[in-house]
N, C-alpha and C positions, 0 to 999 in steps of 0.2 A: 578364597576368591570372592565368595558372596559378601564378605565384610568389606573388601576393596571396592566392589561395585556399589555397595550400599553407601560407603563413604564418599565416593565420587558423585553418586546421585544426590546426596545431601549437600555436598559442596556446590555442585552446579545449580541445584534448586535455590540455595541461599544466594549465590552470586546473581542469578537471573531474577531473583525476587525484587532486586533493586530496579527502579524505573530506568528507562532509556536515558533520561536526563542526568542520571548519576553514573551509569556504566560508561556511556559514550565519552563524556568529558574526561574521565580518568584515563581511558584508553587513548584518547587523542592527545592528552598531555604526555603520556609515555611515548607516543609516536613522535610528537614534536621534539621532545628532548633527545630521542634517538636520532632524529634528523638534524641535531645540533642547532635547533632554534634557540634564540636567546631566552633565558629563564623568564624574564618579565613578559615577553611577547607570548611565550608558550602558555603561561598561566592565564594571561588575559584572554587568549584565544579559547582556552578550555572553559573559562567562566562564561564567555559569550555563548558557546555551544550549549552549556548546561542551562543557562538562563533562557536561551531561545527555545530549547526543547521543553523546558518547564512551562514557559509561557504558552506554547502550543497545547500542552496537556491541560493547562488551566482554562484556556479559551474554549477548547473542545468540551471540557466538562461543563462549563457555563452554558455552552451551546445546547447540550443535552437537556439541561434544566429548563431551558427556554422552550424547546420544541416538544419535550415529552408530554407536558400537560395538554398541548394543542393536539397532538396525535391521539392521546387517550380520549380527549373530548370528541374528536372526529369519529372515533370508533364507537363511543357511547351514543353520540347523537344519531348515528345512522344504524344503530343496533347490530353492528358487525361482531362476528365472533371468529377468532383465529386460534387454533389449538396449539400453536407453537409460539414460544416467546423468544424474541431476539435479545439475548442478554450480553452480547458482545463476546470478546475474545477470552476472558478469564477462565471459563470452563475448559476451553481448548488447551490453554496453558497448563491447567491442572492435570488434564489427561496426559500431556507430554511429560511433565516433570515427575509424575507418579510412576512412570515406567522405568524399569532398570535398563532398558535399551538406550535411553537418552544420554547417559554419561559416556557411552561408547560412541554414539553418533556424532556428538558435538566435536570432539577432537578429530574424528575421521573426516568430517567435512572441512575442518581447518587444514588438515593434511592434503585433502583434495585440491583446495585452492592453491596451496603452496606448490604441489606437484604440477598444476596447470601453469603456474608462473615459471617454474624451472624449465618445463618443457616447451615454453612459449606458446602454450595452447590458449592462453589469455594474457591480457595486460591489465587485468583488474584485480586489485587487492580488496577482498570483501571484508571490511572491518566492522560492518554493522552487526556487532555481537548480539544485540537485543533480538534481532530477527532470525537468529540461527534456530530458535525453537520451532519456527515455521517449517524448516526442513525436517526436523526430527519428528514432527507431528505425523506426517504421512507414513514414516517408518513404523511408528508406534501403532497406528491404525492398521496398517497392512499386516504387521506381525500378530496383532490381536485377533484379526479375523481369519488369517491363514494359518497361524501357528508356526510360521517359518521365520527364523531369525535372518536367514540369508536374504529372503525377499524383502524383509523390513529394512535391512541395511542398504540393499540395492536401490530400493525406491527413494530413500532419503538422499543417497549420493547422486542419483540421476536427476532428481528435481533440483538439487544444489548446482549440478553442472549446467543444466539449462538456464537456471537463474543467473549464475555467474556470467554466462555468455550474453544473455539478453541485457544484463546490467552493463556489460562492456559496450554493447551496441547503443546504449542510451547516452553515452558520454558526448557524442557529437551533437545530439539534440539539446543537451543541457548547455553546451558551449554556444550553440547557435541562438537559442532563445533566451538564455540567462546570462551569457557572457562569462560563465564559470568554466575555466579550463581544468581538466584533470579530475573532474567529479562525475560520478555515475550514480544511478538510482538503484537501490538495493532490494527493497522488499519483493518477495515472490509475487505477491498480489498485485504489484504495480509493474515490475519489469517483465513479468510473463505475458502481459497484455501487449507488449511492444510489437511482436510479429503480426498480431491481429490489427493493431492500429496502423502499421505500415501498409499492409495489404488493403485495408479499407480506405485509407487516404488516397491510394492510387486509384481505387475504384471510384471515389468521389471525383477525382480529376477527369474521369472518363464520362461523367454524367453532364450533359449540356444543361446550362442554367444553374445547377447546383455548384459547379466548379467556380462560378463567378461570384457566388455569395460568400461574403467574408465579414464577420464581426469579431474584431480583435481588440479588446480593451487594453491589451498590453502595449499597444501603440500610443503615440501621443494623440491628443484630441484633434490636432490639425490634420494628421494623416489617417486617423482611424475611420473605418467605414461603419455605417449603422448609426442608430440614434446616439448622439454624443453624450447625452445625460447618462446613458447606460454604460458609458466607458468606466464609470466609477463603481467599484464593488459595493460600496456603502449604499448606493441607490438600489442596486439589485437586492441587497439585504432588506431594504425597506419593502420592496415589492414582494419578496418571498415571505417576509413576516406578515404583511397584510393579507396575502393569499391564504396562509395557514390559519390566520385569525378568523378570516371570513368563513372558511370551511369548518372551523371549530365552534362557530357561533359566538365569538367573543363580543363584548360590548366595545364602545369606542375607547374607553380607558385601557382595557386589556389589549386591544389591537395596537394602539399606539405604543404601549410599553414593549410588547413583543417585537414590533417592527424596529424600534430604536435599538433594542438590545441585540437583535440579529445584525443590524447595521454596524454596531460597535464591534461585534465579533469579526466582521469583514474588514474593519479598520485595523484591529489589533493583530490579526494573523500575519499580515505582511511585515509588521514591525518585529514580531518574534522570528519570522523567517529571515529577516535581514540580519539579525544577530547570529543566527546559525550559519548563514552564508559567509559572513565576515570571518567567523572563527574557523569554519571548515576550509574556506578558501586559503587562509593564511597557512594552516598546517599542511594541507594537501599539496600546496605549491612548494613549500619547503622540502617536504618528503619526496615529492616527484623530482625536483631538481637534483637532490642528493642521489637518488637511485639511478636516474638517467646519466648522471656524471660518472658513476662507478660501473654501471652496466649499460653499455651502449645498446644492447639488444632490447632493453626495456623502455626505449623511447616511446612516448605515447601512453605511459602508465596512467591509469585512472583509479581513483579510490571510490568504492561503492558505499554510499551513505543513504540514510533515510530521506524521505521526501520533504523534510522540513525546509531544506534549502530552496524549495520551489514555491514556498508560501508567499514570496514577494511578488509573484507573477499574477497580475490582475485577471488574466484569462483562465489560469488554473483555478483561482478562487471563484470566479463567475461560473465556470463550468460545473464545479462541485455543488455550488449553492443552488443553481437552477435544477440540477438533477435530484435534489432532495425532494421537492414536491412532485417531480416526475416519478420518482421511486414509489411514493405513496399512491399515486394514481395507478401505476402499473400493478402494484400489490393488490389494489381493490378489484381489478378487472381480469387479472391473469388466471386462466384456468389451471388448477393444480397447485396454486400457491396456498400455503397454510400459515404464513407468517407476515406480520406487519413489521417492517424495518424500524428499529428504534435505537438499541444500544450501539449498533455499528453504523448508524446512518451518517453521522458526521464524517466517517471514514471515506465517504465518496470523494471528498475534496482531495484526499491523498491518492486514492485508487486511480482516479482519472487524470492525475497531474501529468504523468509522462505521456499519456495518450494526447493530451492537449498540446504538449510540446511537439510531438510528432505531427500533429495537425497544423503546425505553424502558428499556434495561438488562436486559431479560428474556433470560436466558441460554438458556432452553429454546427460545424462538423463534429466537434467534440461531444456535444449533447446528443447528436444523432448516433454517434459511435457508442455512447453510453447506454442507450436504450436496450440493445441486445445483451449488454453486459449485466445490466440490472435485472432483466428478466431471467437470465441464467443464474444469477446470484440467488434470486428468490426460489427458483425451482430446486436448485441443488441444496440450498440451506434447508428447505422443507424436507427433501428426500433424506438428508443425512441426520435430521433431528433425532430420530429414535436411537441411532448409533451414538451420537454425542451425549444424549441423555443417559444411556446405560453405561457408557464409558466414564462419564463424569461422576456418576453415582459410585462406580467401582473404584474411582480414584479418591473417594471419601468426601466429595462435595455434598453439602447439604442443599437439597433442591426442594424449596417450599413454594411451588407455583400452582398449587391446586390441581395437581395431576397433569399439568401441561408439559409437553416436551420442551427442550431448550435447543437453541441453535445460535449461530452468529451470522448475520446478514452477509457480510463481505468475507470475513475470514473463514466462516463455515461454508460459504458458497463458492469458494475459490475453484475456478474451472480446471486449472492444471492439476491441482491436488485431487480433485474428484475423478479426473481421467486416470490418474495414476492409481487411485484406489481400486478402480475396476480393472485397469490394465493388468495389475499384478495379481489379480484373481483369475486371469485368463478369460475375461469377458469378451465375447466375439465382437460386439459393437465397438468396444474400446480398442481392440486390436485392429479393426477395420479403419479406425481414425488415424492410425500411425502415418500413412502416406500424406494425409492432410496436414498433420502437425509438422512433419519433415519439410513439406513444401513451404509452409509459412515460415519456418525457421530459415530455410534457404533464401527465401525472398527477403527476409529481414537482414540476413547476412550480406546479401548483394546490395541492398539499399544502404547499409552501413558503410560499405566500401565506397559508394558513390558520394555520400554526404561527408565522409572523412577526407575525401580528396579535394573538397571545395576550399 
């Protein structure tokens, strides 16, 4: 039995060691052929998906190389010292794949999605294989701290169930704001914010003055409200680059280079997202039509995919970009924070993408909604750093950071996973939050029914 588990663990680790831009196109090609899409069209769609996702990875990597020196300069210039390093998601993935529990969790989560489809508990097919490890991570953490295999499995399956449902509820917003039918947003770090975003958007509607303010770069310049020059994400990139450069004490040459490079990132992201949208849209529509033709009960089927399809939306990009310097400011002043966001910082564009759609593309609302999200990221990532550090070391990762703990700003500070971590240990405060979480989920479900009927 141990040899079987070890073999599965090795196979899953090898499979998921490939990047999303390798795994997803292969799976989508298989799905396209199964849906009887023409071979030429299926191959072209798969290549577009792979190239688009690869482009997003390249652009984000370049983005990090541009902002990292500026952030380090800001820290040095102001004599700041933070004992926790934001190294991004790789240590969390290492913790997940080093556990013998993971090879059991991945197929169980797939079976859960299949069971939900068969029982009509969902109309969402969760094909984002790359992000399955995010479900497994909470199970691994819970098992490691509680010693209970049952609790570990239960936590992973429950977080997957909630994410599949919130991903399902995202589909009408994707259709409304992006014009993409049959596509939903998959990552737990994004979809799980939907109930919060829905409730907050309704609260904004009730605030006199604020409900009338709207800056939506995704509209045409003729219809858009707010400064028309700032309808263009490249201009926002210039402003953000110049602001970071000023704080970092750059000279004129360094400031101009940084600003132009960040503007280039904002230009390239929508191009990459456009490729992903074309490929995903073609495959998902073919598969959706086939399933709905054969199974009338599955009408309204959506396919849950990563946020790359949203990178063409100017409001999404503007929101994420504005929140980057906002995150740094919050990190400098937030009591209890022990980390400066860096490795996971560009992830904010993805994290806040669905929230921006829920807000109807209104960047002002989206940025306001992002402030509590960022504050909670920082505090949770700080609090969980000792656990991540010890678990990563146990997984065999070499940590040479001068004795500093490690964390991940967004993935390590995920609110739903943090709640689950304490809930499955019987924490009283976590248990007391159950009615609040259920109320938010109910409100999101009710809102989904309304928007789906439009």
